[in-house]
C-alpha positions as CSV (number, residue, x, y, z in Angstrom):
1,M,-18.0,49.5,27.9
2,N,-14.9,51.3,26.6
3,D,-13.4,50.8,23.1
4,D,-10.7,48.5,24.4
5,N,-13.2,46.2,26.0
6,F,-15.4,46.2,23.0
7,R,-12.5,45.3,20.7
8,E,-11.4,42.5,23.1
9,L,-15.0,41.1,23.1
10,T,-15.2,41.3,19.3
11,D,-11.9,39.5,18.9
12,R,-13.0,36.7,21.2
13,Q,-16.2,36.3,19.2
14,K,-14.3,36.1,16.0
15,A,-11.9,33.6,17.4
16,R,-14.8,31.5,18.6
17,Q,-16.4,31.6,15.2
18,R,-13.2,30.5,13.5
19,N,-12.9,27.6,16.0
20,D,-16.5,26.6,15.3
21,S,-15.9,26.8,11.6
22,S,-12.8,24.7,11.9
23,L,-14.5,22.1,14.0
24,T,-17.4,21.9,11.5
25,R,-14.9,21.2,8.7
26,E,-13.1,18.5,10.7
27,S,-16.4,16.9,11.6
28,W,-17.6,16.7,8.0
29,K,-14.2,15.3,7.0
30,I,-15.2,12.1,8.8
31,F,-17.9,11.5,6.2
32,Q,-15.4,11.9,3.4
33,I,-13.1,9.4,5.1
34,M,-16.0,7.0,5.6
35,A,-17.0,7.3,1.9
36,E,-13.5,6.3,0.8
37,F,-13.6,3.2,3.0
38,V,-17.1,2.2,1.8
39,E,-16.2,2.6,-1.8
40,G,-12.9,0.7,-1.4
41,F,-14.6,-2.1,0.5
42,E,-17.4,-2.4,-2.1
43,K,-15.1,-2.4,-5.1
44,L,-12.3,-4.6,-3.8
45,S,-14.1,-7.2,-1.7
46,R,-14.4,-9.5,-4.8
47,I,-10.9,-9.2,-6.2
48,R,-9.3,-12.0,-4.1
49,P,-6.8,-13.4,-4.4
50,S,-4.7,-10.3,-5.1
51,V,-1.1,-9.1,-4.8
52,S,-0.2,-5.5,-4.0
53,I,2.8,-4.3,-6.0
54,F,4.9,-1.3,-5.1
55,G,7.8,0.6,-6.7
56,S,9.0,4.0,-7.9
57,A,6.7,6.4,-9.8
58,R,9.8,7.8,-11.5
59,T,11.0,4.7,-13.3
60,K,10.9,5.1,-17.1
61,P,9.5,2.6,-19.5
62,D,12.9,1.7,-20.9
63,H,14.4,0.9,-17.5
64,P,15.0,-2.7,-16.6
65,Y,13.0,-2.3,-13.4
66,F,9.9,-1.3,-15.5
67,K,10.2,-4.3,-17.6
68,L,10.7,-6.6,-14.6
69,A,7.6,-5.1,-12.9
70,E,5.6,-5.7,-16.0
71,E,6.8,-9.3,-16.2
72,V,6.1,-10.0,-12.5
73,A,2.6,-8.6,-12.8
74,H,1.8,-10.5,-16.0
75,K,2.9,-13.8,-14.4
76,L,0.9,-13.1,-11.3
77,S,-2.2,-12.2,-13.3
78,D,-1.9,-15.3,-15.4
79,S,-1.6,-17.3,-12.2
80,G,-5.0,-15.9,-11.0
81,F,-4.0,-13.0,-8.8
82,S,-5.5,-9.6,-9.2
83,V,-2.8,-7.0,-9.5
84,V,-3.1,-3.9,-7.2
85,T,-0.9,-0.9,-7.5
86,G,-0.9,2.8,-6.5
87,G,-2.3,3.6,-10.0
88,G,0.4,6.1,-10.9
89,P,3.3,6.1,-13.4
90,G,6.6,4.3,-13.3
91,I,6.6,0.8,-11.8
92,M,2.9,1.2,-10.9
93,E,2.1,1.6,-14.5
94,A,4.3,-1.3,-15.5
95,A,2.6,-3.6,-13.0
96,N,-0.9,-2.5,-14.2
97,R,0.2,-3.1,-17.8
98,G,1.4,-6.5,-16.9
99,G,-1.8,-7.2,-15.0
100,M,-3.9,-6.2,-18.0
101,K,-2.0,-8.7,-20.2
102,G,-3.1,-11.5,-17.9
103,R,-6.4,-13.0,-17.0
104,A,-7.1,-11.3,-13.6
105,P,-8.2,-7.7,-13.0
106,S,-5.7,-4.8,-12.9
107,I,-6.5,-2.3,-10.1
108,G,-5.2,1.1,-9.2
109,L,-5.6,2.8,-5.9
110,N,-4.8,6.4,-6.9
111,I,-3.9,9.2,-4.5
112,D,-4.4,12.9,-5.1
113,L,-1.0,14.6,-4.8
114,P,0.2,18.1,-5.5
115,Q,3.0,16.5,-7.7
116,E,3.9,13.3,-9.5
117,Q,0.7,11.3,-9.3
118,N,-1.2,10.9,-12.6
119,A,-3.4,7.8,-13.1
120,N,-2.1,5.4,-15.7
121,G,-4.4,4.0,-18.3
122,F,-4.1,0.3,-17.5
123,Q,-6.7,-0.1,-14.7
124,D,-9.8,-2.3,-14.9
125,I,-10.8,-0.9,-11.5
126,E,-9.8,2.7,-10.6
127,L,-10.2,4.2,-7.2
128,H,-9.2,7.7,-6.0
129,F,-8.2,8.6,-2.5
130,R,-7.4,11.8,-0.7
131,H,-6.0,10.2,2.4
132,F,-3.0,8.0,2.5
133,F,-4.2,6.0,5.5
134,T,-7.5,4.9,3.9
135,R,-5.5,3.9,0.8
136,K,-3.1,1.9,3.0
137,V,-5.9,-0.1,4.5
138,M,-7.0,-1.1,1.0
139,F,-3.5,-2.3,0.0
140,V,-3.3,-4.6,3.1
141,K,-6.9,-5.7,3.6
142,Y,-7.3,-7.8,0.4
143,A,-3.7,-8.7,-0.3
144,S,-2.5,-12.3,-0.4
145,A,1.1,-11.0,-0.9
146,Y,3.2,-7.9,-1.1
147,V,5.7,-7.5,-3.9
148,V,8.1,-4.6,-3.5
149,L,10.3,-3.4,-6.4
150,P,12.9,-0.6,-6.1
151,G,11.4,2.7,-5.1
152,G,11.6,5.8,-2.9
153,F,10.1,7.1,0.3
154,G,6.5,6.0,-0.7
155,T,7.7,2.4,-1.4
156,L,9.7,2.3,1.8
157,D,6.6,3.6,3.7
158,E,4.4,0.8,2.3
159,L,7.1,-1.8,3.1
160,A,7.5,-0.6,6.7
161,E,3.7,-0.6,7.0
162,I,3.2,-4.2,6.2
163,L,6.3,-5.4,8.1
164,T,5.0,-3.5,11.2
165,L,1.5,-4.9,10.9
166,V,2.7,-8.5,10.5
167,Q,5.3,-8.2,13.2
168,T,2.9,-6.8,15.7
169,G,0.1,-9.3,14.8
170,K,-2.3,-6.6,13.6
171,T,-2.8,-8.5,10.3
172,R,-2.2,-12.0,9.1
173,R,1.2,-13.1,7.8
174,I,1.5,-13.0,4.0
175,P,4.5,-13.3,1.7
176,I,6.5,-10.1,1.4
177,V,8.8,-10.3,-1.6
178,L,11.6,-7.7,-2.3
179,V,12.6,-7.8,-6.0
180,D,16.2,-7.1,-7.1
181,K,18.7,-8.2,-4.5
182,A,21.3,-5.7,-5.5
183,F,18.9,-2.8,-4.8
184,W,17.7,-4.1,-1.4
185,S,20.9,-5.7,0.0
186,G,22.2,-2.5,1.6
187,L,18.9,-2.0,3.5
188,V,19.0,-5.7,4.6
189,D,22.6,-5.4,5.8
190,W,21.6,-2.3,7.8
191,L,18.6,-4.0,9.3
192,E,20.9,-6.8,10.5
193,A,23.8,-4.6,11.7
194,Q,21.6,-2.0,13.4
195,L,18.2,-3.3,14.3
196,V,18.9,-6.9,15.0
197,D,22.3,-6.5,16.6
198,K,21.1,-3.7,18.8
199,G,17.9,-5.5,19.8
200,M,15.5,-3.2,18.0
201,I,13.9,-6.2,16.3
202,S,14.2,-10.0,16.8
203,P,16.4,-12.1,14.5
204,E,13.3,-14.0,13.4
205,D,11.8,-10.8,12.1
206,M,14.3,-11.0,9.2
207,S,12.3,-14.0,8.0
208,L,9.2,-11.8,7.3
209,F,10.4,-11.0,3.8
210,H,12.2,-12.7,0.9
211,L,14.8,-11.4,-1.6
212,V,14.6,-12.5,-5.2
213,D,15.7,-11.4,-8.7
214,E,13.5,-13.2,-11.1
215,A,9.7,-12.9,-11.8
216,D,9.3,-16.7,-11.6
217,D,10.8,-16.7,-8.1
218,V,8.1,-14.2,-7.0
219,V,5.3,-16.5,-8.2
220,K,7.0,-19.6,-6.6
221,I,7.4,-18.0,-3.2
222,I,3.7,-17.0,-3.1
223,F,2.5,-20.5,-4.3
224,D,4.8,-22.3,-1.9
225,Y,3.5,-20.3,1.0
226,Y,-0.1,-21.1,0.2
227,S,0.5,-24.8,-0.6
228,T,-0.6,-25.6,2.9
229,R,-3.2,-22.9,3.5
230,Q,-6.1,-21.1,1.8
231,F,-5.7,-17.8,0.0
232,E,-8.8,-16.6,1.9
233,P,-8.1,-15.5,5.5
234,S,-9.3,-17.9,8.2
235,D,-12.1,-16.9,10.4
236,T,-9.6,-15.9,13.1
237,E,-7.6,-13.9,10.6
238,A,-10.7,-12.2,9.2
239,D,-11.7,-11.1,12.7
240,L,-8.1,-9.8,13.3
241,M,-8.2,-7.8,10.1
242,L,-11.4,-6.0,11.1
243,D,-9.2,-3.9,13.4
244,L,-6.7,-2.8,10.7
């Protein structure tokens, strides 16, 4: 065997070792993901009914959105709903603050991020996730409603997630409430002008969410929706949600 053949064989062996090492890391990652699901299911299965609240991490405590989020969460907590947020600063902190003022638990589903995310100090139950997709399941699985305040890409992502799941029948229908009409009106107009008019979604899909300005209206929409049904998923809905 000449030197060139020897080097080629050695390079192949090294490449195979790197691939094996990468596969081992990926395989073990499955157990980390499983652990996140198990911990989430165990800690959140007893918080029902709950409302998942979303909004910008960048909103300051003196901003009207912050005060509105705190008021919304406080009213929901006093009405018996556990308040679930992403556990970070901004509107998430406001909602956890409001939840702690009420009589139901305040919960944070924290995510490890290179920037921005620091857990706020207003959480009765505090979970930490590495993976966005496991965290998203927890937001949906135990929620009796979604309340979405002004926010950025992360907030839009969570909104799109629940709308898609409900629209496609992958989860049960729940109230989805967008708070602050002035903030959301441009998006709603675009949905109607582009998605509805061009056949990308059905006109009835626009009824999947509500627009409100006041905290009391958030609570009213949720209670009106459940006036004829239970907060707990039906047996059929529970079976459906096993496949989230």
